[in-house]
N, C-alpha and C positions, 0 to 999 in steps of 0.2 A: 276567242273570249279572253279577256284580260285576267291576270292573276292579282296584280296590285294596281289599285286605282287610288290616286291622290287627287282630291278635288278641292280647289280654292283653299289650300292650307295656309294658315296664318299663324305665326309664332313670333312673339316679342319677349324681350327681357328688359323690363322697365320701359323706357321710352324707345329703346333700340329695336326696330323691326328687323328680324333676322330672316324670316320667310314671309313673303307677301304674295297672296293669291297664287301659290305654287300649284301647278298641275303636272301630273305624270302618270303614264300608263305603262305597265310592264306586263308582257304576255308570258305565258308558261314557256319554258325552255329558251327564254331570251337571256343574253348575257349583257349586263349593264355596268358601266363605270360612271362614277360621279367625279367630275373634275372641276377645279376652280381654285381661285386664290385663297389664301388664308383669310378666315373671317367671313366667307361668303355664305355659310350655312350648311355645308356638307355634313358635318358631324351632327348638327342639330336635326337635320332631315332624317338621318339614320336613327338617331335617338328617338325621334317621334314615331317612326315606323316600328321600332322595337318596343315602344310603349314606355320608355324611360322618361320621356318628357310629355307633359300635358300640352295640348295645342290650344290656341285661343279660339280658332274657328276653322271650319272646313271638315273634310271627310277623309278617312283612310280606310279603305276596304281591301281585305286580302281574301281571295277566293270568294268574292261577293258577300263577305261578312264584315261588318264594321268592327274595328278593333278599339274603338273609343270607349267602350263600356268596360 
């Protein structure tokens, strides 16, 4: 069973699309790294998961509970 599910996450700043239809599943006891060039959305993704950024659309579930409310 997955612990973190991100489904069709979309986030933009103005006209700039930062995350477009992003999907990811992380299972319990998995180790995950997020790699990519500067400006690709790594920090934005983590800020969305932590609840520091509002998302435009999609779902973020942790332990089968939505964190969007």
